C-alpha positions in Angstrom: 103.8 88.3 121.7 100.8 87.7 119.5 102.3 85.9 116.5 98.9 85.7 114.8 98.2 84.2 111.4 100.0 83.2 108.2 103.5 84.4 108.2 103.2 86.3 111.4 104.8 83.6 113.6 107.6 83.2 111.1 108.6 86.9 111.0 108.1 87.5 114.7 110.5 84.7 115.5 113.3 86.7 113.7 112.3 89.9 115.5 112.5 88.1 118.8 116.0 86.9 117.8 117.1 90.5 117.4 115.6 91.5 120.8 117.5 88.6 122.5 120.6 89.7 120.8 120.2 93.3 122.1 119.6 92.0 125.6 122.8 89.9 125.4 124.9 92.7 123.9 123.7 95.5 126.2 123.5 93.9 129.6 121.3 96.7 131.0 118.1 95.9 129.2 116.2 92.5 129.4 113.0 91.2 127.8 110.5 88.7 129.1 108.3 87.1 126.4 104.8 85.9 126.9 103.2 84.3 123.8 99.4 84.3 123.2 97.8 82.1 120.6 95.1 84.6 119.5 94.1 85.1 115.8 92.1 83.4 113.2 92.8 79.8 114.1 91.8 80.7 117.7 88.6 82.2 116.2 87.8 79.0 114.2 88.3 77.0 117.4 86.8 79.3 120.0 84.5 81.6 118.1 86.4 84.7 119.1 89.7 86.3 118.0 91.0 86.7 121.5 90.2 85.3 124.9 87.5 87.0 127.0 90.1 88.4 129.5 92.6 89.3 126.7 92.6 93.0 127.4 92.9 92.7 131.0 95.8 90.2 130.5 97.6 92.5 128.1 97.2 95.7 130.3 100.2 94.9 132.6 102.7 94.6 129.7 105.2 97.2 128.5 104.6 96.5 124.9 102.8 94.2 122.5 104.5 92.7 119.5 102.1 91.6 116.9 102.9 89.4 113.8 99.9 89.4 111.5 96.2 89.1 111.5 94.0 87.6 108.8 93.0 84.3 107.1 90.9 83.5 104.0 88.7 81.4 106.4 87.7 84.4 108.4 86.0 87.5 107.1 88.4 90.5 107.3 86.0 92.7 109.3 85.8 90.0 112.0 89.5 89.5 112.3 90.3 93.2 112.1 87.7 94.4 114.7 88.1 91.3 116.8 91.8 91.8 117.5 93.8 94.6 116.0 91.3 97.4 116.3 90.1 96.1 119.7 93.6 96.6 121.0 94.3 99.9 119.4 91.0 101.4 120.7 91.0 99.6 124.1 94.4 100.8 124.9 94.0 104.3 123.4 96.9 103.8 120.9 95.8 106.9 119.1 99.1 107.5 117.4 100.1 105.3 114.5 103.7 105.9 113.4 104.7 104.6 110.0 108.2 105.5 108.7 108.4 105.9 105.0 112.1 105.9 104.3 114.2 104.5 101.4 117.1 102.7 103.0 120.3 102.3 101.1 120.1 99.1 99.1 116.3 98.8 99.0 114.5 98.6 95.6 112.5 101.6 94.5 110.2 101.8 91.6 110.6 105.5 91.2 113.0 106.5 88.4 116.2 108.4 89.6 114.9 108.5 93.4 117.6 108.8 96.0 117.7 107.8 99.6 117.3 111.4 100.7 114.3 111.9 98.4 112.1 109.5 100.5 112.5 110.0 104.1 109.3 110.8 105.9 107.3 109.7 109.0 103.6 109.5 108.7 101.6 110.2 111.9 98.2 108.6 111.5 95.3 109.1 113.7 94.6 105.7 115.0 91.4 105.7 117.3 88.5 107.4 115.5 87.9 109.1 112.2 86.6 107.0 109.4 87.3 103.8 111.3 85.3 104.7 114.4 82.9 101.9 113.5 79.8 104.2 113.8 76.9 103.5 111.3 74.0 101.3 110.5 72.3 99.3 107.8 68.6 100.2 107.3 66.0 98.2 105.6 68.5 95.4 104.8 67.8 93.2 101.9 65.2 95.5 100.4 65.3 97.9 97.5 65.2 100.8 100.0 68.4 99.6 101.8 70.6 102.3 103.1 74.1 102.1 104.6 75.4 104.7 106.8 79.2 104.8 107.7 79.9 107.7 110.0 83.3 109.3 110.4 83.8 110.6 114.0 86.2 113.6 114.6 86.1 114.7 118.1 87.9 117.9 119.2 90.0 115.9 121.6 91.0 113.2 119.1 91.8 115.7 116.3 93.7 118.1 118.5 95.9 115.5 120.2 97.1 113.8 116.9 97.8 117.0 115.3 99.6 118.3 118.3 101.6 115.1 118.5 102.7 115.7 114.9 103.7 119.3 115.6 105.8 118.2 118.6 107.5 115.6 116.5 108.2 118.1 113.6 109.6 120.6 116.0 111.8 118.1 117.8 113.1 116.8 114.5 113.3 120.2 112.9 111.3 119.0 110.0 108.4 120.3 107.9 104.8 119.2 108.7 102.3 118.4 106.0 98.6 117.9 106.8 96.5 115.7 104.6 92.8 116.5 104.1 89.9 116.7 101.7 88.1 119.8 102.9 86.8 120.6 99.4 84.5 117.6 99.4 84.1 116.5 103.1 82.6 119.7 104.2 82.3 118.8 107.9 84.9 116.5 109.0 87.8 117.7 106.9 87.0 121.4 107.2 87.1 120.7 111.0 90.4 119.0 110.6 91.9 121.9 108.6 90.7 124.4 111.2 92.3 122.4 114.1 95.5 122.2 112.1 95.7 125.9 111.7 94.7 126.7 115.3 97.2 124.3 116.9 99.9 125.6 114.5 99.7 129.0 116.0 101.5 127.5 119.1 104.4 126.3 116.8 105.4 129.2 114.7 108.9 127.7 114.1 107.3 124.7 112.3 107.0 125.1 108.5 103.6 123.7 107.4 101.9 122.5 104.3 98.4 121.3 103.5 97.5 118.9 100.7 94.2 117.4 99.5 94.7 113.7 99.7 94.4 113.1 96.0 97.1 115.6 95.4 99.2 114.1 98.2 98.9 110.6 96.6 100.2 112.2 93.4 103.2 114.0 95.0 104.0 110.8 97.0 105.0 109.3 93.6 106.1 112.4 91.6 107.9 114.5 94.4 108.2 112.5 97.6 110.8 114.9 98.8 108.0 117.3 99.6 107.1 115.3 102.7 109.0 115.0 106.0 106.5 114.7 108.9 102.9 113.9 107.6 99.7 114.0 109.7 96.6 112.4 108.4 93.2 110.9 109.5 92.7 107.2 110.0 91.7 106.3 106.5 93.9 108.7 104.6 96.9 107.7 106.6 96.2 104.0 106.1 96.1 104.4 102.3 99.0 106.8 102.0 101.3 104.7 104.1 100.8 101.6 102.0 101.5 103.8 99.0 104.6 105.0 100.8 105.7 101.4 101.5 105.4 100.7 97.7 108.0 103.4 97.0 110.3 102.6 99.8 111.2 98.9 99.2 107.9 97.2 99.3 105.6 95.8 102.1 108.3 93.6 103.3 110.1 96.7 104.7 106.9 98.3 106.1 106.7 98.7 109.9 104.2 100.4 112.2 103.9 101.4 115.8 100.6 102.0 117.6 101.5 104.3 120.4 99.7 105.3 123.7 101.9 108.4 124.4 100.8 108.6 128.0 102.1 105.0 128.6 98.9 104.4 130.5 98.5 101.2 128.4 101.0 99.2 126.4 101.9 100.3 122.9 101.9 97.8 120.1 104.5 97.2 117.3 103.9 95.3 114.1 105.0 94.7 110.5 102.1 95.9 108.4 102.4 93.5 105.5 99.6 91.2 106.5 99.5 87.5 107.0 100.3 86.6 103.3 98.7 83.1 103.4 100.0 82.3 100.0 103.5 82.0 101.3 102.8 81.0 104.9 104.8 77.9 106.0 107.3 78.2 103.1 110.1 79.9 105.0 110.5 82.7 102.4 108.6 85.6 104.1 110.6 88.8 104.5 111.3 89.4 108.2 112.7 92.9 107.8 109.5 94.8 108.6 109.2 92.8 111.7 112.9 93.7 112.6 112.2 97.3 111.8 109.2 97.3 114.2 111.7 96.0 116.8 113.8 99.2 116.1 110.6 101.3 116.8 109.9 99.4 120.0 113.4 100.2 121.2 112.9 103.8 120.3 109.7 103.7 122.3 111.8 102.3 125.3 114.1 105.3 125.0 116.9 103.2 123.7 117.5 105.2 120.6 121.1 103.9 120.4 119.9 100.3 119.9 117.0 101.5 117.6 119.5 103.2 115.3 121.9 100.2 115.3 119.1 97.7 114.4 118.0 99.9 111.5 121.6 100.3 110.4 121.9 96.5 110.4 119.0 96.2 108.1 120.4 98.7 105.8 123.8 97.0 105.8 122.2 93.7 104.8 120.3 95.5 101.9 123.5 97.2 100.6 125.3 93.9 100.7 122.6 92.3 98.8 123.6 88.7 99.3 121.0 87.6 101.8 117.6 88.6 100.7 114.1 87.0 100.4 112.5 86.4 97.0 110.4 89.6 97.3 113.7 91.6 97.2 115.2 89.5 94.4 117.0 87.1 96.5 116.9 83.4 97.2 117.4 83.3 101.0 114.8 82.1 103.7 113.3 84.0 106.4 115.7 82.5 109.1 118.7 83.2 107.1 117.8 86.8 106.7 117.2 87.1 110.4 120.4 85.3 111.3 122.3 87.7 108.9 120.8 90.8 110.5 121.7 89.4 113.9 125.3 88.7 112.8 125.7 92.2 111.4 124.3 93.8 114.7 126.7 91.7 116.7 129.6 92.6 114.6 128.9 96.3 115.0 129.0 96.0 118.8 
């Protein structure tokens, strides 16, 4: 457990509540929780986002549950690269899974959109691409200053994320859409498109589509039903999934899983709404994204039964509409929402 910053500790506490309920109700699965105080406060006190031996310490765990990272007191590039990206890269969590699904009862800004219209999973490359961290600043502070930011697309990295997406689409019997920008990015995205076509020859049963990222952004809004499984590079996947969250109930319902498919290292599960320092400590943060990430964790542990029931409990709460945080139009607090989800889960058992 890395509760992190801002509302992170508040929402993670509700996710832990659900995991403990699953443990009690199931009897065959149990969880041991170890908390680590890393994050921006740790950085302000220690000069680093995590302890020196953090990666070695985390290596032995089955999963990492992350609350949020970020504070106005610490530059974003320091907090991001010092913790979140360090874990993703160090543990080769090259698959980022973000569900974009409109649950029953969730608010949607799209006119006349139905639940079945917005139901996709975005497979985002999570280890290289535009976020590889490769580049330089030359002649800093002078009129000749040049900044280089290099996207890195290896054959290994590109093939494995695209193959993962094909496997998922075949398993789920869904269409697969690739997001690119080959008309402008004439090296990286042309390569991406070529790999998508080449790997696709091994999956003739999977119906495929390819979109330029600007067109995809438009269709996410105008015709979201076009998309079922989506595969995208690090940057494009990052942007599109936040757009997806906006049309599927807001950031308070946005969960993400950082997966190491080989299970050589632990995978990491998190709400993706950020630390929200403006509401931290007020007890009004929406914990549903953190609970949804618990569902993703249970799915990763091959307990699809409990993953489904946790998600159904969230949906039941939304449909009932009586216990909601202010971002969803309610007046309930973080703990009240967590308690209600737990009660629904127990009642369904």
